C-alpha positions in Angstrom: -3.0 98.6 -59.9 -4.8 98.9 -56.6 -6.3 102.3 -55.8 -6.6 104.1 -52.4 -10.1 105.5 -52.9 -10.8 107.1 -49.5 -9.3 108.2 -46.3 -11.1 108.7 -43.0 -10.0 110.1 -39.6 -12.3 109.6 -36.7 -12.3 110.0 -33.0 -13.5 106.8 -31.1 -14.3 108.4 -27.7 -16.8 106.6 -25.5 -18.8 109.8 -25.8 -19.6 108.7 -29.4 -20.9 105.3 -28.3 -23.2 106.6 -25.6 -26.0 109.2 -25.5 -25.3 112.7 -24.2 -27.3 112.0 -21.1 -24.4 109.7 -20.0 -21.6 112.1 -20.7 -21.7 113.6 -17.2 -21.3 110.0 -15.8 -18.2 109.6 -18.0 -16.9 112.9 -16.6 -16.9 111.6 -13.0 -13.9 109.6 -13.8 -12.0 112.8 -14.7 -12.4 114.2 -11.2 -10.3 111.3 -9.8 -7.4 111.7 -12.2 -4.0 112.3 -10.6 -2.1 112.3 -13.8 -3.3 114.4 -16.8 -0.7 114.6 -19.5 -0.8 118.0 -21.2 0.4 119.0 -24.7 3.1 121.2 -23.1 4.7 118.1 -21.6 3.5 118.8 -18.0 1.6 116.2 -15.9 -0.9 117.6 -13.5 -3.8 116.4 -11.3 -7.4 117.2 -11.9 -7.5 119.8 -8.9 -4.4 121.5 -10.4 -5.9 121.7 -13.8 -9.2 123.1 -12.5 -7.2 125.7 -10.6 -5.4 126.7 -13.8 -8.7 126.9 -15.7 -10.0 129.5 -13.3 -13.7 128.7 -14.0 -13.5 129.5 -17.7 -15.0 126.1 -18.8 -17.8 126.1 -16.2 -20.4 126.9 -18.9 -19.0 124.3 -21.3 -19.9 121.3 -19.1 -23.6 121.5 -19.3 -26.3 119.0 -20.5 -27.5 121.5 -23.1 -24.0 121.9 -24.6 -23.5 118.1 -24.5 -26.7 117.6 -26.6 -25.6 120.1 -29.2 -22.1 118.6 -29.5 -23.5 115.0 -29.6 -25.7 116.0 -32.5 -22.8 117.6 -34.5 -20.7 114.5 -33.9 -23.5 112.2 -35.0 -23.9 114.1 -38.2 -20.2 114.0 -38.8 -20.1 110.3 -38.3 -23.0 109.8 -40.6 -21.1 111.6 -43.3 -18.1 109.5 -42.9 -20.2 106.3 -42.9 -21.9 107.5 -46.2 -18.4 108.2 -47.7 -17.4 104.6 -47.0 -20.5 103.2 -48.4 -20.2 105.3 -51.5 -16.5 104.4 -52.0 -17.4 100.7 -51.9 -13.9 99.6 -50.8 -12.8 96.0 -51.2 -10.7 96.4 -48.1 -10.5 98.7 -45.2 -7.1 99.5 -43.5 -7.7 100.6 -39.9 -4.7 102.3 -38.2 -5.3 102.2 -34.5 -3.6 101.9 -31.1 -3.8 98.8 -28.9 -4.4 99.5 -25.2 -3.5 96.1 -23.7 -6.4 94.5 -25.5 -4.6 92.2 -28.0 -1.0 92.9 -26.7 0.2 93.1 -23.2 3.3 94.5 -21.5 4.9 91.0 -21.9 5.1 91.7 -25.6 4.3 95.1 -27.0 5.5 95.8 -30.5 5.8 99.4 -31.7 4.1 98.7 -35.0 2.3 95.5 -36.0 0.1 94.2 -38.8 -2.5 91.6 -38.2 -2.5 88.8 -40.8 -5.0 86.3 -39.2 -8.1 85.0 -40.9 -10.5 87.1 -38.8 -10.5 89.9 -36.4 -11.9 88.8 -33.0 -13.1 91.3 -30.5 -12.3 91.2 -26.8 -15.6 90.8 -24.9 -14.9 93.3 -22.1 -18.4 93.4 -20.7 -18.3 89.6 -20.2 -14.8 89.7 -18.7 -15.6 92.6 -16.4 -19.3 92.5 -15.5 -19.0 95.2 -12.8 -18.2 98.1 -15.2 -20.3 101.3 -14.8 -23.4 101.6 -16.9 -21.9 104.2 -19.3 -18.8 102.0 -19.8 -21.0 98.9 -20.6 -23.1 100.9 -23.0 -19.9 102.3 -24.7 -18.6 98.7 -25.1 -21.7 97.8 -27.1 -20.7 100.5 -29.6 -17.2 99.2 -29.6 -18.3 95.6 -30.3 -16.7 94.7 -27.0 -19.9 93.5 -25.3 -19.5 89.9 -26.6 -17.2 88.0 -28.9 -17.6 89.5 -32.4 -15.7 88.3 -35.5 -14.9 90.2 -38.7 -13.2 89.0 -41.9 -9.6 90.1 -42.5 -8.1 91.0 -45.9 -5.5 88.3 -45.3 -3.8 88.3 -48.7 -3.6 92.1 -48.6 -2.2 92.0 -45.1 0.5 89.5 -46.1 1.4 91.6 -49.1 1.7 94.7 -46.9 4.0 93.0 -44.5 6.2 91.8 -47.3 6.3 95.3 -48.9 7.1 96.9 -45.5 9.9 94.6 -44.8 11.2 95.0 -48.4 11.3 98.7 -47.8 13.2 98.4 -44.6 10.4 98.5 -42.1 10.8 95.5 -39.8 7.2 95.4 -38.7 5.8 92.9 -36.2 3.1 90.4 -37.1 0.2 88.9 -35.2 -1.7 86.2 -36.9 -4.1 84.6 -34.3 -6.5 85.4 -31.5 -6.4 82.2 -29.5 -8.8 83.2 -26.7 -10.6 86.5 -27.0 -11.5 86.4 -23.3 -7.8 86.7 -22.5 -6.8 89.0 -25.5 -8.5 90.3 -28.6 -9.1 93.4 -30.6 -10.3 96.6 -28.8 -12.2 99.7 -29.3 -10.1 101.4 -32.0 -11.2 98.7 -34.4 -14.7 97.8 -33.1 -15.9 101.4 -33.2 -15.0 101.8 -36.9 -16.6 98.4 -37.9 -19.8 99.1 -36.0 -20.4 102.9 -36.4 -18.8 103.6 -39.8 -19.3 100.3 -41.6 -22.6 99.3 -40.1 -21.2 95.9 -39.3 -21.0 95.1 -43.1 -18.4 92.4 -43.7 -15.9 94.6 -45.4 -12.5 92.8 -45.1 -10.1 94.7 -42.9 -6.4 95.1 -42.6 -5.5 96.1 -39.0 -2.4 98.1 -38.3 -1.7 98.4 -34.6 0.5 101.1 -33.1 1.8 101.3 -29.6 1.1 104.9 -28.9 0.4 104.8 -25.1 3.3 102.9 -23.5 6.9 104.1 -23.5 9.7 103.5 -24.2 9.0 102.0 -27.7 6.4 104.6 -28.9 7.2 105.5 -32.5 8.1 109.1 -33.1 5.8 111.2 -35.3 8.4 111.3 -38.1 8.6 107.5 -38.1 4.8 107.2 -38.2 4.5 109.5 -41.1 7.4 107.8 -43.0 6.0 104.3 -42.4 2.6 105.6 -43.5 4.1 106.8 -46.8 5.5 103.3 -47.3 2.1 101.8 -46.5 0.5 104.0 -49.2 3.1 103.1 -51.7 2.9 99.4 -51.1 -0.9 99.4 -51.3 -0.9 101.5 -54.5 1.7 99.2 -56.2 -0.3 96.1 -55.6 -1.4 94.4 -58.9 -5.1 94.2 -59.5 -8.0 96.6 -59.2 -8.6 96.5 -55.5 -10.2 99.6 -54.0 -8.7 100.3 -50.6 -9.9 102.7 -47.9 -7.6 103.8 -45.0 -9.0 104.8 -41.6 -7.2 106.5 -38.7 -9.0 105.7 -35.4 -8.6 107.7 -32.2 -7.7 111.2 -30.9 -7.5 114.0 -30.9 -6.3 115.6 -27.7 -7.5 113.9 -24.5 -8.0 113.8 -21.6 -7.2 117.5 -21.3 -8.5 119.3 -24.3 -5.9 121.3 -26.2 -7.4 123.2 -29.1 -4.1 124.7 -30.2 -2.6 121.3 -30.7 -5.7 119.9 -32.4 -6.1 122.8 -34.7 -2.4 122.6 -35.6 -2.7 118.9 -36.5 -5.9 119.5 -38.5 -4.4 122.4 -40.4 -1.4 120.2 -41.3 -3.7 117.4 -42.4 -5.8 119.8 -44.6 -2.8 121.4 -46.2 -0.7 118.2 -46.6 2.0 119.7 -44.5 4.2 116.6 -43.9 7.0 118.4 -42.1 4.5 119.9 -39.5 3.2 116.5 -38.7 6.7 114.9 -38.6 7.8 117.7 -36.2 5.1 117.3 -33.6 6.8 117.1 -30.2 6.7 113.6 -28.7 6.5 115.1 -25.2 3.0 116.5 -26.1 1.8 113.2 -27.5 1.4 111.1 -24.4 -1.7 109.3 -22.9 -4.8 110.1 -25.0 -3.0 112.7 -27.1 -0.7 109.9 -28.4 -3.6 108.6 -30.6 -2.8 111.6 -32.9 0.1 109.3 -34.1 -2.6 107.1 -35.8 -3.6 110.1 -37.9 0.0 111.0 -38.7 0.6 107.5 -40.1 -2.6 107.7 -42.1 -1.6 111.1 -43.5 1.6 109.6 -44.8 -0.4 106.9 -46.6 -2.9 109.3 -47.9 -0.4 111.9 -49.2 -1.9 111.8 -52.7 -5.5 112.5 -51.6 -7.2 115.8 -50.6 -9.1 116.6 -47.4 -12.8 117.2 -48.4 -14.6 117.2 -45.1 -13.5 118.4 -41.6 -15.4 118.6 -38.3 -13.8 119.5 -35.0 -15.7 119.6 -31.7 -13.7 120.4 -28.5 -15.8 118.7 -25.8 -15.0 120.0 -22.3 -17.0 117.8 -19.9 -15.7 119.3 -16.7 -15.0 122.8 -15.3 -11.3 121.9 -15.5 -11.5 121.5 -19.3 -11.0 117.7 -19.4 -12.6 115.9 -22.2 -11.7 115.4 -25.8 -11.1 117.2 -29.1 -13.4 115.2 -31.3 -12.4 115.2 -35.0 -13.7 113.8 -38.2 -12.0 114.1 -41.6 -12.4 112.6 -45.0 -9.8 112.4 -47.8 -10.7 111.8 -51.4 -8.6 111.4 -54.6 -7.9 114.6 -56.4 -10.4 115.3 -59.2 
């Protein structure tokens, strides 16, 4: 039977695709934000959040701190990349969120599987040549600087869809990127392929969640339960395929919430399915919503054990905006 040989959870923040010297440039966008979605369900402006912070994050948003955090993140990503290389998977399932890159508001499925012959990246730098320098640099790390193509594990994708439908999960399907300049794959997928796979042609199976855009955002319980079915379908597949599963995105952003992040990480480390299923949807909006990718992956990886954890709360402004960077690896129990 097929075997799930590795699980990975990784943030995909632009901070991970640019040098720390550009982190302050990325932070300038935060000062203009009028809607920051907090884990307690509130929505505040940047000035309101800065007032609440009362100056306690002033010393966090410094070039020296950024350099140290960037080094820690780089080392964590290197470990995850080595884990993928060592596991030598035949296919890589990437669970990510689509932010109007492949899909649009005209058609936005809650959960979809891509079954086309190749994953084709949306060339954002070519489509939007006026982007800021930090953004253009990040898009290089996202493989969104030009049209890039990557093989898809098409037979495995078809098999997963069939298994999901057979188990009562009426999943949507996408099977073609007709014009990547209009619509193609985004950063949740390109970051993993470039940074963790080193652009090696490991066939991928893309699972796409709508985490950002109500009203059809799946609830945490649904994400975990569908993840469980994904794991069961993959493990029941005949043959000796070695499959790795990657959750791409998160954790809390754009206002860092260490309590939420540590609660999620603790549940992942201990295999606490009920804690993950019970996460409040009101706290999983905007960037925080990408935690749902990890919840789905956790369902699929229920038989594996977390063997590596790194958490870096990056506050890039005095208000505490930024991201909770997280990096996890799961391995089969010895």
